[in-house]
NUDREN-515873 format. One record per residue (C-alpha): x, y, z; residue in one letter. Coordinates in pm, 1 decimal. Example, Ala and Ser with C-alpha at 12.3 -4.5 7.8 and 13.67 -1.06 7.14 Angstrom:
2
+----------+----------+----------+----+
:     east :    north :       up : aa :
+----------+----------+----------+----+
:   1230.0 :   -450.0 :    780.0 :  a :
:   1367.0 :   -106.0 :    714.0 :  s :
+----------+----------+----------+----+
//
This chain:
310
+----------+----------+----------+----+
:     east :    north :       up : aa :
+----------+----------+----------+----+
:  15431.1 :   8435.0 :   1239.5 :  m :
:  15502.3 :   8081.0 :   1345.7 :  k :
:  15592.3 :   8047.2 :   1722.8 :  i :
:  15816.2 :   7750.6 :   1818.1 :  s :
:  15650.3 :   7505.5 :   2068.3 :  n :
:  15865.4 :   7592.9 :   2360.1 :  d :
:  15889.5 :   7865.6 :   2622.6 :  l :
:  16204.8 :   8004.5 :   2481.8 :  r :
:  16054.1 :   8050.1 :   2141.2 :  g :
:  15751.7 :   8246.6 :   2282.3 :  f :
:  16006.8 :   8474.3 :   2467.4 :  c :
:  16194.1 :   8529.7 :   2144.6 :  e :
:  15861.2 :   8617.6 :   1981.5 :  h :
:  15787.3 :   8893.2 :   2248.9 :  l :
:  16138.8 :   9051.0 :   2220.4 :  v :
:  16089.8 :   9055.5 :   1840.4 :  r :
:  15737.7 :   9205.5 :   1866.7 :  k :
:  15778.0 :   9447.6 :   2163.8 :  f :
:  16164.5 :   9504.9 :   2198.9 :  g :
:  16299.3 :   9473.9 :   2546.9 :  s :
:  16110.5 :   9271.5 :   2799.4 :  p :
:  16156.5 :   9545.8 :   3051.8 :  g :
:  15961.2 :   9780.5 :   2867.5 :  a :
:  15660.3 :   9538.0 :   2827.1 :  t :
:  15392.0 :   9526.2 :   3061.0 :  s :
:  15246.6 :   9228.6 :   3214.5 :  e :
:  14919.3 :   9284.8 :   3059.2 :  e :
:  15098.8 :   9282.6 :   2711.3 :  q :
:  15294.6 :   8975.3 :   2795.1 :  k :
:  14949.3 :   8802.9 :   2921.3 :  a :
:  14748.1 :   8913.7 :   2620.3 :  e :
:  15012.3 :   8784.6 :   2370.8 :  e :
:  15043.0 :   8458.5 :   2571.9 :  f :
:  14668.8 :   8415.1 :   2547.8 :  r :
:  14661.3 :   8498.2 :   2181.4 :  r :
:  14927.5 :   8250.9 :   2085.2 :  v :
:  14837.5 :   7964.0 :   2323.7 :  y :
:  14468.5 :   7985.6 :   2414.8 :  l :
:  14314.9 :   8108.5 :   2093.0 :  r :
:  13962.0 :   7945.8 :   2101.9 :  n :
:  14045.9 :   7697.0 :   2388.6 :  l :
:  13842.0 :   7719.5 :   2715.1 :  p :
:  14047.9 :   7880.2 :   3002.5 :  l :
:  14068.3 :   7583.7 :   3247.2 :  n :
:  14303.6 :   7355.6 :   3410.0 :  l :
:  14322.5 :   7107.5 :   3126.6 :  k :
:  14407.7 :   7380.5 :   2876.6 :  s :
:  14678.6 :   7529.7 :   3101.4 :  i :
:  14825.7 :   7197.0 :   3152.1 :  r :
:  14838.7 :   7149.1 :   2762.9 :  a :
:  14988.7 :   7473.4 :   2728.3 :  i :
:  15252.3 :   7413.0 :   3002.6 :  a :
:  15333.3 :   7094.4 :   2790.3 :  s :
:  15350.4 :   7290.6 :   2466.2 :  c :
:  15595.9 :   7526.4 :   2633.1 :  c :
:  15820.0 :   7240.6 :   2725.3 :  g :
:  15759.1 :   7200.3 :   3081.3 :  a :
:  15695.2 :   6890.9 :   3281.1 :  e :
:  15434.5 :   6916.0 :   3561.9 :  l :
:  15464.0 :   6733.0 :   3891.5 :  r :
:  15197.1 :   6762.2 :   4179.9 :  g :
:  15376.8 :   6683.3 :   4524.4 :  l :
:  15239.0 :   6548.8 :   4830.0 :  e :
:  15447.5 :   6761.1 :   5047.1 :  k :
:  15558.6 :   7114.0 :   4978.5 :  m :
:  15789.2 :   7349.4 :   5172.3 :  p :
:  15598.7 :   7542.4 :   5424.1 :  r :
:  15404.9 :   7851.8 :   5286.6 :  n :
:  15494.3 :   7755.4 :   4922.5 :  v :
:  15249.3 :   7669.8 :   4661.4 :  r :
:  15494.4 :   7572.6 :   4392.7 :  g :
:  15839.0 :   7621.2 :   4238.8 :  y :
:  16052.4 :   7538.4 :   3935.2 :  h :
:  16376.3 :   7405.6 :   3798.9 :  e :
:  16564.1 :   7452.7 :   3485.1 :  i :
:  16821.8 :   7171.0 :   3446.9 :  c :
:  16987.0 :   7086.3 :   3132.9 :  d :
:  16727.4 :   7262.7 :   2931.9 :  g :
:  16435.8 :   7074.3 :   3094.8 :  r :
:  16177.8 :   7274.3 :   3253.1 :  l :
:  16008.8 :   7126.9 :   3570.3 :  n :
:  15724.9 :   7276.0 :   3760.1 :  i :
:  15617.8 :   7155.1 :   4094.2 :  y :
:  15273.1 :   7236.9 :   4253.8 :  y :
:  15081.6 :   7116.9 :   4570.5 :  r :
:  14889.3 :   6810.5 :   4468.1 :  k :
:  14606.2 :   6882.6 :   4706.8 :  d :
:  14569.1 :   7254.5 :   4603.6 :  d :
:  14248.5 :   7397.5 :   4460.6 :  t :
:  14209.2 :   7398.6 :   4070.9 :  v :
:  14238.9 :   7770.4 :   4090.5 :  s :
:  14569.4 :   7746.0 :   4290.2 :  g :
:  14710.2 :   7496.9 :   4062.1 :  i :
:  14628.3 :   7707.2 :   3752.0 :  q :
:  14795.8 :   8022.8 :   3927.0 :  n :
:  15105.2 :   7807.4 :   3995.1 :  t :
:  15161.0 :   7691.5 :   3657.6 :  i :
:  15125.7 :   8034.7 :   3483.3 :  l :
:  15332.7 :   8187.5 :   3771.5 :  h :
:  15634.2 :   7953.9 :   3741.6 :  e :
:  15618.8 :   7997.9 :   3367.6 :  l :
:  15637.2 :   8356.6 :   3403.0 :  r :
:  15936.6 :   8322.8 :   3641.2 :  e :
:  16116.4 :   8095.2 :   3397.8 :  m :
:  16055.0 :   8353.0 :   3110.8 :  m :
:  16242.4 :   8595.1 :   3315.1 :  e :
:  16541.8 :   8365.4 :   3314.2 :  t :
:  16514.5 :   8309.1 :   2946.8 :  l :
:  16484.7 :   8672.6 :   2858.9 :  f :
:  16845.7 :   8740.9 :   3013.6 :  s :
:  16977.2 :   8467.3 :   2755.4 :  t :
:  16783.8 :   8615.9 :   2457.1 :  i :
:  16822.6 :   8989.7 :   2520.0 :  e :
:  17180.0 :   9115.9 :   2530.4 :  p :
:  17220.1 :   9353.6 :   2841.1 :  g :
:  16889.2 :   9265.8 :   2991.2 :  y :
:  16903.9 :   9236.2 :   3361.8 :  e :
:  16624.3 :   8985.9 :   3500.9 :  p :
:  16412.1 :   9096.6 :   3780.4 :  l :
:  16536.0 :   9008.2 :   4115.6 :  r :
:  16340.0 :   8789.3 :   4350.1 :  t :
:  16071.5 :   9001.5 :   4489.0 :  s :
:  15997.8 :   9197.7 :   4155.3 :  a :
:  16017.3 :   8873.7 :   3970.1 :  r :
:  15752.1 :   8717.5 :   4203.2 :  h :
:  15518.0 :   9027.3 :   4165.6 :  l :
:  15552.6 :   9021.5 :   3788.9 :  a :
:  15464.1 :   8639.8 :   3776.2 :  a :
:  15159.3 :   8720.9 :   3997.0 :  n :
:  15040.7 :   8985.8 :   3774.7 :  r :
:  15103.1 :   8784.6 :   3467.4 :  f :
:  14908.6 :   8486.3 :   3599.7 :  a :
:  14611.0 :   8682.8 :   3698.4 :  t :
:  14609.0 :   8892.2 :   3365.9 :  a :
:  14602.2 :   8563.9 :   3187.8 :  v :
:  14325.6 :   8411.6 :   3399.9 :  l :
:  14127.0 :   8725.0 :   3413.8 :  l :
:  14171.6 :   8916.2 :   3084.0 :  p :
:  14139.3 :   9285.0 :   3137.6 :  e :
:  13878.0 :   9394.6 :   2903.4 :  e :
:  13632.8 :   9118.1 :   2965.0 :  k :
:  13691.0 :   9131.9 :   3329.9 :  f :
:  13654.5 :   9510.2 :   3349.8 :  k :
:  13302.6 :   9479.8 :   3187.2 :  a :
:  13207.2 :   9214.2 :   3434.9 :  d :
:  13305.0 :   9431.0 :   3736.8 :  v :
:  13062.6 :   9690.1 :   3612.9 :  f :
:  12791.3 :   9467.2 :   3499.6 :  s :
:  12797.8 :   9290.5 :   3855.3 :  s :
:  12802.5 :   9617.5 :   4051.0 :  g :
:  13154.3 :   9537.7 :   4191.0 :  f :
:  13040.1 :   9212.5 :   4326.4 :  d :
:  13376.8 :   9052.6 :   4451.7 :  v :
:  13221.9 :   8720.2 :   4561.4 :  y :
:  12996.6 :   8682.1 :   4255.6 :  g :
:  13303.4 :   8746.9 :   4026.6 :  l :
:  13491.5 :   8483.7 :   4240.1 :  s :
:  13212.0 :   8254.4 :   4164.0 :  q :
:  13194.1 :   8320.7 :   3788.7 :  t :
:  13568.7 :   8314.5 :   3720.8 :  y :
:  13623.2 :   8023.3 :   3983.4 :  s :
:  13898.8 :   8225.7 :   4163.2 :  k :
:  13962.3 :   8332.5 :   4511.3 :  s :
:  13789.2 :   8641.9 :   4636.5 :  a :
:  14140.7 :   8809.4 :   4710.3 :  s :
:  14275.5 :   8748.7 :   4345.9 :  q :
:  13947.1 :   8913.6 :   4200.1 :  v :
:  13966.5 :   9203.3 :   4437.6 :  l :
:  14331.8 :   9275.7 :   4358.2 :  l :
:  14255.5 :   9242.8 :   3987.9 :  r :
:  13976.0 :   9478.1 :   4029.0 :  m :
:  14227.8 :   9749.6 :   4162.1 :  g :
:  14440.0 :   9671.5 :   3835.7 :  e :
:  14177.7 :   9699.0 :   3575.2 :  v :
:  14024.2 :  10009.4 :   3729.8 :  l :
:  14350.3 :  10214.1 :   3768.8 :  q :
:  14318.7 :  10581.2 :   3620.3 :  s :
:  13938.6 :  10522.3 :   3556.0 :  r :
:  13764.5 :  10607.6 :   3879.2 :  l :
:  13832.5 :  10627.6 :   4247.4 :  f :
:  13791.4 :  10287.6 :   4407.5 :  f :
:  13910.1 :  10136.4 :   4739.6 :  y :
:  13838.5 :   9759.4 :   4833.0 :  g :
:  13943.3 :   9519.1 :   5106.0 :  a :
:  13884.5 :   9182.7 :   5255.2 :  l :
:  13845.5 :   9127.1 :   5616.5 :  f :
:  13905.5 :   8793.2 :   5779.9 :  e :
:  13910.0 :   8670.2 :   6141.6 :  p :
:  14226.1 :   8763.9 :   6309.8 :  d :
:  14225.0 :   8539.1 :   6637.6 :  d :
:  14126.5 :   8201.1 :   6694.6 :  p :
:  13797.6 :   8275.3 :   6841.3 :  e :
:  13693.3 :   8484.2 :   6554.8 :  g :
:  13620.1 :   8779.4 :   6775.1 :  q :
:  13866.4 :   9022.3 :   6604.2 :  e :
:  13868.0 :   9081.7 :   6215.7 :  w :
:  14156.7 :   9253.8 :   6014.9 :  a :
:  14230.5 :   9340.5 :   5656.8 :  v :
:  14392.4 :   9054.4 :   5466.8 :  t :
:  14397.8 :   9209.2 :   5119.5 :  y :
:  14327.6 :   9556.1 :   4984.4 :  w :
:  14361.9 :   9743.5 :   4664.0 :  t :
:  14274.4 :  10077.8 :   4532.3 :  g :
:  14250.1 :  10283.1 :   4211.5 :  s :
:  14291.9 :  10668.9 :   4144.9 :  s :
:  14065.0 :  10878.3 :   3919.6 :  n :
:  14269.8 :  11087.6 :   3667.6 :  e :
:  14066.7 :  11390.2 :   3832.5 :  d :
:  14308.2 :  11479.1 :   4122.3 :  a :
:  14036.9 :  11662.6 :   4295.8 :  e :
:  13830.9 :  11349.0 :   4323.0 :  a :
:  14105.6 :  11153.3 :   4481.9 :  n :
:  14086.1 :  11111.9 :   4866.5 :  v :
:  14349.9 :  10852.8 :   4946.8 :  f :
:  14558.0 :  11124.5 :   5116.3 :  g :
:  14316.0 :  11111.3 :   5416.5 :  l :
:  14524.4 :  10958.5 :   5687.0 :  d :
:  14376.8 :  10650.6 :   5847.2 :  g :
:  14055.6 :  10643.1 :   5668.7 :  l :
:  14126.2 :  10354.7 :   5439.1 :  f :
:  14264.1 :  10041.9 :   5636.5 :  p :
:  14565.9 :   9872.8 :   5512.9 :  k :
:  14674.9 :   9513.5 :   5573.8 :  r :
:  14660.3 :   9398.8 :   5937.5 :  g :
:  14437.3 :   9665.2 :   6055.9 :  r :
:  14142.9 :   9535.6 :   6272.2 :  r :
:  13791.6 :   9635.7 :   6222.1 :  a :
:  13680.5 :   9886.5 :   6482.1 :  l :
:  13360.3 :   9873.8 :   6687.5 :  p :
:  13073.3 :  10050.7 :   6521.3 :  g :
:  13236.5 :  10032.2 :   6187.1 :  s :
:  13080.3 :   9903.6 :   5858.0 :  l :
:  13276.8 :   9580.0 :   5895.1 :  i :
:  13167.2 :   9527.1 :   6266.8 :  d :
:  12804.5 :   9596.4 :   6174.5 :  l :
:  12809.7 :   9345.5 :   5887.0 :  t :
:  12977.5 :   9073.1 :   6096.7 :  i :
:  12750.2 :   9118.0 :   6405.8 :  k :
:  12418.2 :   9109.5 :   6181.5 :  s :
:  12537.7 :   8864.6 :   5923.9 :  g :
:  12384.3 :   9118.6 :   5673.1 :  k :
:  12532.9 :   9336.9 :   5401.5 :  a :
:  12536.9 :   9707.7 :   5491.3 :  h :
:  12556.8 :  10015.3 :   5263.3 :  l :
:  12652.4 :  10356.8 :   5392.2 :  v :
:  12503.6 :  10616.2 :   5147.6 :  r :
:  12728.2 :  10921.3 :   5248.9 :  r :
:  13082.6 :  10915.4 :   5427.8 :  i :
:  13125.2 :  11295.2 :   5468.2 :  t :
:  13491.2 :  11415.2 :   5474.9 :  l :
:  13479.0 :  11782.4 :   5528.0 :  g :
:  13249.6 :  11960.5 :   5797.8 :  g :
:  12950.0 :  11762.1 :   5894.7 :  p :
:  12749.1 :  12042.4 :   5718.6 :  e :
:  12952.8 :  12064.0 :   5415.5 :  d :
:  12871.6 :  11912.2 :   5078.6 :  f :
:  13213.1 :  11757.2 :   4955.7 :  d :
:  13235.3 :  11636.4 :   4609.1 :  d :
:  13469.6 :  11369.4 :   4751.9 :  g :
:  13194.1 :  11220.9 :   4965.7 :  e :
:  13200.2 :  10835.2 :   4972.3 :  l :
:  12958.6 :  10538.7 :   4956.5 :  v :
:  13061.4 :  10205.9 :   5080.6 :  a :
:  12918.1 :   9866.0 :   5076.1 :  l :
:  13015.6 :   9557.4 :   5298.8 :  a :
:  12908.7 :   9224.6 :   5207.5 :  v :
:  12970.5 :   8905.3 :   5406.2 :  p :
:  13111.5 :   8592.9 :   5233.4 :  i :
:  12955.2 :   8298.8 :   5370.4 :  v :
:  13063.2 :   7944.0 :   5366.4 :  g :
:  12794.2 :   7652.8 :   5347.7 :  e :
:  12893.9 :   7511.8 :   5706.8 :  a :
:  13140.3 :   7770.8 :   5849.3 :  t :
:  12927.4 :   8088.9 :   5860.0 :  g :
:  13087.0 :   8412.0 :   5779.5 :  i :
:  13458.1 :   8357.4 :   5628.7 :  e :
:  13512.2 :   8703.1 :   5494.3 :  k :
:  13372.7 :   9046.3 :   5438.3 :  v :
:  13427.2 :   9239.2 :   5122.3 :  a :
:  13433.2 :   9612.0 :   5133.0 :  l :
:  13397.0 :   9829.1 :   4819.2 :  v :
:  13412.6 :  10209.5 :   4844.0 :  v :
:  13367.6 :  10461.1 :   4558.7 :  l :
:  13267.7 :  10830.6 :   4528.1 :  l :
:  12923.2 :  10902.2 :   4609.3 :  s :
:  12871.2 :  11037.7 :   4252.3 :  r :
:  12941.8 :  10688.6 :   4134.5 :  d :
:  12675.1 :  10512.7 :   4343.7 :  v :
:  12492.3 :  10408.5 :   4046.6 :  r :
:  12790.4 :  10166.9 :   3965.0 :  l :
:  12712.3 :   9946.1 :   4281.8 :  l :
:  12314.3 :   9932.8 :   4192.2 :  e :
:  12325.7 :   9587.7 :   4006.2 :  p :
:  12469.6 :   9450.9 :   4331.1 :  q :
:  12249.0 :   9647.7 :   4551.8 :  i :
:  11939.2 :   9547.5 :   4383.8 :  e :
:  12052.0 :   9166.9 :   4414.7 :  r :
:  12133.5 :   9167.8 :   4778.3 :  i :
:  11921.0 :   9433.7 :   4927.1 :  n :
:  12148.8 :   9562.4 :   5198.5 :  p :
:  12077.5 :   9739.9 :   5528.1 :  e :
:  12081.0 :  10111.9 :   5455.5 :  i :
:  12288.8 :  10361.3 :   5687.2 :  i :
:  12240.1 :  10718.6 :   5579.7 :  e :
:  12586.1 :  10869.3 :   5695.4 :  s :
:  12904.6 :  10837.9 :   5857.2 :  f :
:  13170.2 :  11109.0 :   5916.1 :  h :
:  13522.3 :  11041.7 :   5846.6 :  r :
:  13516.6 :  10657.8 :   5910.5 :  h :
:  13437.1 :  10341.8 :   5749.2 :  l :
+----------+----------+----------+----+
//
């Protein structure tokens, strides 16, 4: 089926193929976007710029951008304009272009599908984030790389030229309902760099309800929670070395619990700045083999056990 070379044409194609836009996941939209526009093209900024042009969008890099804004768009008299920070990273510009294309798609859907109510601001922003990430980190290949790398957040960020935060959040998406997983990034939380806190976190649940332990109050730190003295993160920061806890017991100290955990904390080091982030990955102990590729590469310090804390 021929797709007209504009964004509206692509939206019409999605509606014909999948029905209501609201019943189509961002993974489906992204997969179709890749199939139609990328085909055998390399996934880089040059290709994404070309796709934006094919969609009828004009790109403009701005020297100054409103505070805390990486990009925005305008639709005026049928003309599509996307603005991005001129000094942003290549990865950031890629994300901005795809994000803004998806937000514009939501506006176009409402003119194509009678009765469709476009997503409101926060939901639209979230959908655009998921769409952009799904285009840049295609589900099946990325999932395979997660397993082959041993859940290596930093390694995957280097492989895909994406931020550690985007890689971490994508891991939670592609692993959902496949196995228990918790991941977080810790970064300095004060000017002196003495306090560290969660800036991003994600998780996935196993289909086996008995194997999910997210209900344990306070065990898994959420955004803004600081690393505690003696925690896995604290030990990693102070030593500058990766640390692995083989067994985190959740029941009585002498009880074997099938929900026991294994946790790996890895420092992410800048060339001139020292430790910039710490990536934390937690799995069920029975899945420790999945971490082996990374463990073998980085040879972390081993801690035999913690009880009910990370």
